[in-house]
C-alpha positions as CSV (number, residue, x, y, z in Angstrom):
1,M,-22.6,20.4,19.2
2,E,-23.8,16.8,19.6
3,K,-22.5,15.0,22.7
4,T,-20.6,11.7,22.5
5,V,-22.7,8.7,23.7
6,I,-20.9,6.4,26.2
7,Y,-22.6,2.9,26.2
8,L,-22.3,0.8,29.3
9,N,-22.1,-3.0,29.3
10,Q,-22.2,-5.2,32.4
11,V,-19.8,-8.2,32.4
12,K,-17.9,-10.3,34.9
13,S,-14.1,-9.8,35.1
14,K,-11.8,-11.6,37.5
15,G,-14.8,-12.6,39.6
16,E,-16.4,-9.2,40.0
17,D,-19.1,-7.2,38.1
18,V,-17.7,-4.4,36.0
19,A,-19.2,-1.9,33.6
20,L,-17.4,-1.5,30.2
21,L,-17.4,2.0,28.6
22,Y,-17.8,2.0,24.8
23,F,-17.8,5.2,22.8
24,Q,-16.6,6.6,19.5
25,H,-13.2,8.2,20.0
26,D,-13.4,11.7,21.7
27,D,-10.3,13.4,23.0
28,S,-12.2,15.2,25.7
29,V,-13.8,12.0,27.0
30,V,-10.4,10.2,27.1
31,L,-8.8,13.2,29.0
32,R,-11.7,13.1,31.5
33,I,-11.2,9.3,32.0
34,N,-7.5,9.6,32.4
35,S,-8.0,12.2,35.2
36,N,-10.1,9.8,37.3
37,N,-8.2,6.8,38.6
38,W,-11.3,4.9,39.5
39,I,-11.9,4.3,35.8
40,K,-9.4,1.6,34.8
41,W,-8.1,0.2,31.5
42,D,-8.5,-3.6,31.3
43,D,-5.9,-5.3,29.2
44,E,-8.0,-8.5,28.7
45,L,-11.2,-6.8,27.8
46,L,-9.5,-4.0,25.9
47,A,-11.8,-1.4,27.2
48,Y,-12.2,1.1,30.1
49,T,-14.0,-0.4,33.1
50,V,-15.6,0.7,36.3
51,K,-16.4,-1.5,39.3
52,I,-20.2,-1.7,39.6
53,T,-21.7,-0.3,42.8
54,P,-25.1,1.4,43.5
55,R,-23.3,4.7,42.9
56,T,-21.6,3.8,39.5
57,V,-24.1,5.1,37.1
58,P,-24.9,8.3,39.0
59,L,-21.2,9.1,39.3
60,L,-20.6,8.5,35.5
61,H,-23.6,10.8,34.7
62,D,-22.1,13.5,36.9
63,L,-18.6,13.1,35.6
64,F,-19.5,13.4,31.9
65,S,-22.7,15.5,32.1
66,D,-21.1,18.5,30.2
67,I,-19.4,16.5,27.4
68,A,-21.2,13.1,27.0
69,I,-24.4,11.1,27.5
70,I,-24.3,7.9,29.5
71,S,-26.5,5.2,27.7
72,L,-27.9,2.2,29.6
73,K,-29.3,0.7,26.4
74,Y,-27.0,-2.4,26.7
75,Y,-26.3,-2.3,30.4
76,Q,-28.1,-5.5,31.3
77,A,-27.3,-7.3,28.1
78,N,-25.8,-10.8,28.3
79,L,-22.5,-10.3,26.5
80,R,-19.4,-12.4,25.9
81,E,-16.5,-11.5,28.1
82,S,-14.2,-10.7,25.1
83,S,-14.7,-7.1,24.2
84,G,-13.3,-7.8,20.7
85,E,-16.4,-9.8,20.0
86,I,-18.9,-7.2,21.1
87,V,-20.6,-5.0,18.4
88,I,-22.8,-2.2,19.6
89,G,-25.5,-1.0,17.2
90,N,-24.2,-0.7,13.7
91,T,-20.8,0.8,14.5
92,S,-17.9,-0.5,12.2
93,Y,-14.9,-2.1,13.8
94,F,-12.6,0.2,11.8
95,K,-14.7,3.3,11.7
96,G,-12.5,6.4,12.4
97,V,-9.2,4.5,12.0
98,L,-6.7,6.5,10.0
99,Q,-9.1,9.2,8.8
100,P,-7.9,11.0,5.6
101,A,-6.4,14.4,6.2
102,T,-7.6,17.4,4.1
103,K,-4.7,19.0,2.1
104,E,-4.5,22.3,0.2
105,G,-2.5,20.6,-2.6
106,S,0.4,18.4,-3.5
107,I,4.1,18.9,-4.3
108,T,6.8,16.6,-5.8
109,L,10.4,16.6,-4.6
110,V,12.8,16.1,-7.5
111,P,16.6,15.7,-7.4
112,Y,18.5,18.2,-9.5
113,K,22.1,19.1,-10.3
114,Q,23.0,22.8,-10.9
115,R,26.6,23.3,-11.9
116,G,27.7,20.2,-10.0
117,K,25.8,21.1,-6.9
118,R,23.0,18.7,-5.8
119,L,19.6,20.3,-4.9
120,I,16.0,19.1,-4.4
121,V,13.6,21.2,-6.4
122,I,9.9,21.5,-5.6
123,K,7.5,20.9,-8.5
124,Y,3.8,21.6,-8.4
125,N,0.9,22.9,-10.5
126,N,0.9,26.7,-9.9
127,N,-1.7,27.4,-7.2
128,S,-2.1,30.4,-4.9
129,K,-2.7,28.3,-1.8
130,I,0.4,26.2,-2.4
131,N,2.4,29.3,-3.2
132,K,1.4,30.9,0.1
133,V,2.4,27.8,2.1
134,L,5.8,27.5,0.4
135,E,6.5,31.3,0.6
136,N,6.1,31.2,4.3
137,N,8.3,28.1,4.8
138,R,11.7,28.9,6.3
139,F,13.4,25.7,5.3
140,I,13.3,26.3,1.5
141,F,14.5,29.2,-0.7
142,W,13.7,30.5,-4.2
143,N,16.2,29.8,-6.9
144,K,16.1,32.7,-9.4
145,E,17.8,30.7,-12.2
146,L,15.5,27.7,-12.0
147,K,12.5,29.9,-10.9
148,L,11.6,27.2,-8.4
149,F,11.6,26.6,-4.7
150,V,14.5,24.4,-3.7
151,I,15.9,22.7,-0.6
152,E,19.3,21.4,0.3
153,P,19.5,17.6,0.3
154,N,20.2,17.4,4.0
155,V,18.4,14.8,6.1
156,V,18.0,17.0,9.2
157,L,16.7,19.9,7.0
158,L,14.3,17.6,5.1
159,V,12.9,16.2,8.4
160,K,12.2,19.8,9.6
161,F,10.7,20.7,6.2
162,L,8.4,17.7,6.1
163,K,7.2,18.3,9.7
164,S,6.3,21.9,8.8
165,I,4.8,21.2,5.4
166,T,2.9,17.9,5.5
167,P,0.0,19.1,7.7
168,K,-0.9,21.4,4.8
169,L,0.5,19.8,1.6
170,Q,0.8,16.2,0.3
171,V,4.4,15.5,-0.5
172,K,5.5,13.0,-3.2
173,L,8.9,11.8,-4.3
174,Q,10.1,11.7,-7.9
175,N,11.3,8.2,-8.9
176,E,15.0,9.2,-8.7
177,L,14.8,10.7,-5.2
178,I,15.7,7.6,-3.1
179,I,15.3,8.1,0.6
180,R,16.2,5.5,3.2
181,D,16.1,7.6,6.4
182,Y,13.4,6.2,8.7
183,R,12.4,9.6,10.1
184,I,11.6,11.0,6.6
185,L,9.8,7.8,5.5
186,Q,7.7,7.8,8.6
187,L,6.6,11.4,7.9
188,L,5.8,10.5,4.3
189,Y,3.9,7.3,5.3
190,E,1.7,9.1,7.9
191,Q,1.1,12.4,6.1
192,G,-2.3,11.4,4.7
193,Y,-4.0,10.8,8.1
194,V,-5.5,13.0,10.8
195,K,-3.4,12.9,13.9
196,D,-5.6,13.4,16.9
197,Y,-4.9,13.0,20.6
198,N,-4.7,9.2,20.6
199,F,-2.9,8.7,17.2
200,K,0.0,6.3,17.5
201,S,3.0,6.1,15.1
202,C,4.5,2.7,14.5
203,P,7.5,2.1,16.7
204,E,10.6,3.4,14.9
205,E,12.4,0.1,15.3
206,Y,9.9,-1.5,13.0
207,L,10.6,0.8,10.1
208,K,14.4,0.7,10.8
209,H,14.3,-3.1,10.6
210,L,12.4,-3.1,7.3
211,I,14.9,-0.6,5.8
212,L,17.9,-2.6,7.0
213,K,16.4,-5.7,5.4
214,G,16.6,-3.9,2.1
215,Y,12.9,-4.3,1.2
216,S,11.5,-2.1,-1.5
217,N,9.8,1.2,-0.6
218,N,6.4,-0.3,-1.7
219,T,6.9,-3.2,0.7
220,N,8.0,-0.9,3.5
221,N,5.0,1.4,2.9
222,T,2.5,-1.5,2.8
223,Y,3.8,-3.2,6.0
224,Y,3.9,0.2,7.8
225,Y,0.3,1.0,6.8
226,F,-1.1,-2.3,8.1
227,L,0.7,-2.1,11.4
228,L,-0.3,1.6,11.7
229,R,-3.9,0.6,11.2
230,Y,-3.7,-2.2,13.7
231,I,-2.3,-0.2,16.6
232,N,-4.7,2.7,15.9
233,T,-7.7,0.4,15.9
234,Y,-7.2,0.1,19.7
235,R,-7.4,3.8,20.2
236,Q,-7.4,3.8,24.0
237,A,-4.6,1.2,24.5
238,S,-1.0,2.1,24.9
239,I,1.7,0.6,22.6
240,E,2.9,-1.3,25.7
241,Q,-0.6,-2.9,26.1
242,I,-0.7,-3.7,22.3
243,N,2.7,-5.3,22.5
244,A,1.3,-7.7,25.1
245,F,-1.6,-8.8,22.9
246,S,-1.8,-12.6,22.3
247,S,-2.3,-14.4,19.1
248,E,-6.0,-14.6,20.0
249,V,-6.3,-10.9,19.9
250,I,-4.6,-10.7,16.4
251,N,-7.0,-13.5,15.4
252,N,-10.0,-11.5,16.5
253,Y,-8.7,-8.4,14.7
254,H,-8.6,-10.2,11.4
255,Q,-11.8,-12.1,12.0
256,Q,-13.5,-8.6,12.3
257,M,-11.9,-7.6,9.0
258,L,-13.4,-10.7,7.4
259,A,-16.8,-10.1,9.0
260,E,-17.0,-6.6,7.6
261,K,-16.7,-8.1,4.1
262,K,-14.9,-5.0,2.8
263,Y,-11.5,-6.4,2.5
264,A,-10.1,-8.8,-0.1
265,E,-8.4,-11.9,1.1
266,Q,-5.1,-10.7,-0.2
267,T,-5.5,-7.5,1.9
268,I,-6.1,-9.5,5.0
269,N,-3.1,-11.7,4.3
270,Q,-0.9,-8.6,3.9
271,S,-2.1,-7.4,7.3
272,V,-1.3,-10.7,8.9
273,N,2.2,-10.6,7.5
274,A,2.9,-7.1,8.6
275,I,1.6,-7.6,12.2
276,K,3.3,-11.0,12.6
277,Y,6.6,-9.4,11.4
278,Y,6.3,-6.8,14.2
279,Y,5.7,-9.4,16.9
280,T,8.3,-11.9,15.8
281,N,11.1,-9.6,14.5
282,I,10.8,-6.5,16.7
283,L,9.3,-7.9,20.0
284,N,10.9,-11.4,19.6
285,K,7.5,-12.7,20.6
286,T,6.2,-16.0,19.3
287,V,3.1,-15.7,17.3
288,E,2.2,-19.1,15.9
289,L,1.2,-18.9,12.3
290,Q,-1.5,-21.5,12.7
291,Q,-3.0,-19.4,15.5
292,V,-3.5,-16.5,13.1
293,V,-6.5,-16.8,10.8
294,R,-5.1,-16.6,7.3
295,P,-7.9,-16.6,4.7
296,K,-7.4,-18.8,1.7
297,I,-6.5,-16.8,-1.4
298,G,-8.9,-17.5,-4.3
299,R,-7.2,-18.3,-7.6
300,K,-7.8,-15.5,-10.2
301,L,-7.0,-16.3,-13.8
302,P,-4.8,-13.7,-15.5
303,K,-6.5,-11.3,-17.8
304,I,-5.0,-11.4,-21.3
305,W,-5.5,-9.9,-24.8
306,S,-5.3,-11.9,-28.0
307,K,-2.4,-11.3,-30.5
308,E,-4.8,-9.4,-32.7
309,E,-5.8,-7.1,-29.8
310,I,-2.2,-6.5,-28.8
311,G,-1.5,-5.5,-32.4
312,K,-4.3,-3.0,-32.3
313,I,-3.1,-1.5,-29.0
314,L,0.4,-1.0,-30.3
315,S,-0.7,0.3,-33.7
316,A,-2.9,2.9,-31.8
317,T,0.3,4.2,-30.1
318,N,1.8,6.9,-32.3
319,N,4.4,8.2,-29.9
320,V,7.6,6.2,-30.6
321,K,8.7,6.3,-26.9
322,H,5.3,5.0,-25.7
323,K,5.3,2.3,-28.4
324,A,8.8,1.2,-27.5
325,L,7.9,0.9,-23.8
326,L,4.7,-1.2,-24.5
327,S,6.4,-3.3,-27.1
328,L,9.2,-4.1,-24.7
329,I,6.9,-5.1,-21.9
330,Y,4.8,-7.4,-24.1
331,G,7.5,-8.7,-26.4
332,S,9.8,-9.7,-23.5
333,G,7.4,-10.4,-20.7
334,L,8.8,-7.7,-18.4
335,R,7.4,-6.4,-15.1
336,I,6.8,-2.7,-15.3
337,G,9.5,-2.1,-12.6
338,E,12.0,-4.1,-14.7
339,A,11.2,-2.2,-17.9
340,L,11.6,1.2,-16.2
341,S,15.0,0.2,-14.7
342,L,16.5,-0.7,-18.0
343,T,19.5,1.1,-19.4
344,A,21.1,0.7,-22.9
345,E,23.6,-1.7,-21.4
346,N,20.8,-4.2,-20.6
347,I,20.0,-4.6,-24.3
348,D,22.1,-7.3,-26.1
349,S,21.2,-6.8,-29.7
350,K,23.6,-9.4,-31.0
351,R,22.0,-12.2,-29.0
352,M,18.6,-10.6,-29.2
353,Q,18.3,-10.7,-25.4
354,I,17.5,-8.5,-22.5
355,N,19.6,-8.8,-19.3
356,I,17.5,-8.2,-16.2
357,F,19.6,-7.3,-13.1
358,K,18.1,-7.4,-9.7
359,G,14.5,-8.1,-10.8
360,K,11.8,-9.2,-8.4
361,G,13.5,-10.9,-5.4
362,K,16.8,-9.2,-6.5
363,K,17.4,-12.0,-9.0
364,D,19.2,-11.7,-12.4
365,R,17.8,-13.3,-15.5
366,V,17.8,-13.2,-19.3
367,T,14.7,-12.9,-21.5
368,I,14.1,-12.7,-25.2
369,M,13.8,-9.6,-27.4
370,S,11.9,-9.5,-30.7
371,Q,13.3,-7.9,-33.9
372,T,10.2,-5.7,-34.0
373,T,11.0,-4.3,-30.5
374,L,14.7,-3.7,-31.5
375,N,13.6,-1.8,-34.6
376,I,11.3,0.4,-32.5
377,L,13.9,0.9,-29.8
378,R,16.5,2.1,-32.4
379,E,14.0,4.6,-33.8
380,Y,13.2,5.8,-30.3
381,Y,16.8,6.0,-29.2
382,K,17.8,8.2,-32.2
383,E,15.0,10.6,-31.5
384,F,15.1,10.9,-27.7
385,R,18.8,10.1,-26.8
386,P,18.1,9.1,-23.1
387,K,21.0,9.9,-20.8
388,E,20.8,7.2,-18.1
389,Y,17.7,5.1,-18.2
390,L,16.2,3.7,-21.4
391,F,12.9,5.5,-20.5
392,E,13.2,8.8,-18.6
393,G,10.7,11.1,-17.1
394,Q,10.1,14.8,-17.8
395,Y,12.7,15.8,-15.2
396,G,15.1,13.0,-15.9
397,G,15.5,9.8,-14.0
398,K,13.2,6.8,-14.4
399,Y,9.9,7.1,-16.2
400,S,7.1,6.7,-13.7
401,A,4.9,3.6,-13.5
402,C,1.9,5.9,-13.3
403,S,2.7,7.6,-16.6
404,A,3.3,4.2,-18.2
405,G,-0.2,3.1,-17.1
406,K,-1.7,6.2,-18.6
407,V,0.1,5.4,-21.9
408,L,-1.5,2.0,-22.0
409,A,-5.0,3.3,-21.0
410,K,-4.9,5.9,-23.8
411,A,-3.8,3.2,-26.3
412,I,-6.7,1.0,-25.2
413,R,-9.2,3.7,-25.6
414,K,-7.9,4.7,-29.0
415,S,-7.8,1.1,-30.3
416,K,-11.3,0.4,-29.0
417,V,-10.0,-2.9,-27.6
418,R,-11.8,-4.2,-24.6
419,K,-10.0,-3.3,-21.4
420,R,-8.8,-6.5,-19.7
421,G,-6.2,-5.2,-17.2
422,G,-3.2,-3.0,-16.9
423,L,0.5,-3.2,-17.8
424,H,0.9,-6.6,-16.1
425,S,-1.7,-8.0,-18.5
426,L,0.8,-7.4,-21.3
427,R,3.2,-9.8,-19.4
428,H,0.4,-12.3,-18.9
429,S,-0.4,-12.1,-22.6
430,F,3.3,-12.7,-23.5
431,A,3.3,-15.9,-21.4
432,T,0.0,-17.2,-22.7
433,H,0.9,-16.6,-26.3
434,L,4.2,-18.4,-25.9
435,L,2.4,-21.4,-24.4
436,E,-0.1,-21.4,-27.3
437,S,2.8,-21.4,-29.8
438,G,4.2,-24.6,-28.2
439,T,7.0,-23.2,-26.0
440,D,7.8,-25.5,-23.1
441,L,6.4,-24.3,-19.7
442,R,9.8,-24.6,-18.1
443,Y,11.3,-22.1,-20.6
444,I,8.5,-19.7,-20.0
445,Q,9.1,-20.0,-16.3
446,E,12.7,-19.0,-16.8
447,L,11.8,-16.1,-19.1
448,L,9.3,-14.7,-16.5
449,G,11.6,-15.2,-13.6
450,H,9.1,-17.4,-11.6
451,N,10.5,-19.3,-8.6
452,S,7.9,-22.0,-8.9
453,S,6.5,-23.8,-11.9
454,R,3.2,-23.7,-10.2
455,T,3.0,-20.0,-10.7
456,T,3.6,-20.4,-14.4
457,E,1.1,-23.2,-14.8
458,I,-1.8,-20.8,-14.3
459,Y,-1.3,-19.8,-18.0
460,T,-2.5,-23.3,-19.0
461,H,-5.9,-22.3,-17.7
462,V,-6.3,-19.4,-20.1
463,S,-4.6,-20.8,-23.1
464,Q,-7.0,-21.3,-26.0
465,K,-4.9,-24.0,-27.5
466,Y,-5.3,-26.2,-24.5
467,I,-9.0,-25.4,-23.9
468,Q,-10.0,-25.9,-27.6
469,N,-8.4,-29.3,-27.7
470,I,-10.5,-30.6,-24.9
471,K,-13.7,-32.3,-26.0
472,S,-16.8,-32.1,-24.0
473,P,-18.2,-35.5,-22.9
474,L,-21.7,-34.3,-24.1
475,D,-20.4,-34.8,-27.7
476,D,-20.1,-38.5,-27.1
477,I,-23.8,-38.8,-26.2
478,E,-26.5,-39.2,-28.8
479,L,-29.6,-37.2,-28.1
């Protein structure tokens, strides 16, 4: 087995010469360090340090001889005092952070009613490895009538089940299984990563606060991920040490993300928001926004299809349920989440309107509905008779966004129309086509549910009507 390499760097700290220890994370090395109090953690340098004496290097060689190699390659290098700015060799700043865990398969938890009693059934593709894991789990039982494994919808029981099962299986939730318990969500958010000796979970107060704020599960998951990545980047620092970090450290962290050129500006901004939320709302610590490097978000024009292309996509969709869904999204300019949350009561056929309740930002609004959409919806309703939601999944409850995306992708392939985006591009196309037909921008803003007219104005940049009416100055020059 190849030994870990510990690189030494010589710097000045608080007026004295110290050697900094740099190495890729190794549990045995960390344990050895923690058992020797002459090796100290430095909060400012964010690294383990040793006071330099004539005996420093020999002592380190002796201490780690069986598990690591001490390298002096950088020992005399003139380095900056901030360890966050030091790069050794070609190591990546985020290398080894949140390593993906290997699983034997995945299962989906689905809510179910059996003669009035609520259960959670476990759905999965039949697989001998998954069967073996589930058969040996003591928190679930086999339901002879359903011919499925089931579990009681009890929070304490679910926590125990997830703790026992997530090291081996990836657990997903069906749309209708809404869970707000922070312990369960924490297990679900962390299940995809290897948890070694120095792995740190986000403080539970962080997730509790997000849940109490009523944010969507997607927002909670995103914020949790970025804070989790941040605190685990500093593998050898305790959460108390990380809590004491200054705005400058957060700055350096995001500068490193920028420097690696692997992360989109939007991604870095999400990270900034998640980390700032932790320091300001949980720790009540002032982190000035202007002190945090926030990259500018480049403007991306929305991808749209022409009316002719939309026609081909919808014509290529033979399944009436699929056609109704895509027609509704395009014909009314809906977000996918709004479309999947619709019930029959949202459809006002007399006024030819759709009432959206608690859309993005938990706002209500009204949008238009075409006669074509209404005709397709009536045909669909007669055939499928949905019980609760207008579009329901295989096991009841809301139709999944993933399935809706696959419906569009299949229609695009079949129609041989050029792929220009996903479901949201139908909404972009709706807005652009309204603008081209002469609809006032303010009305489009209301139909889309945009807070700011600036958001809606982006459609003027892709509208053919506006672009084609602009004359090039070259046409006024005689050549």
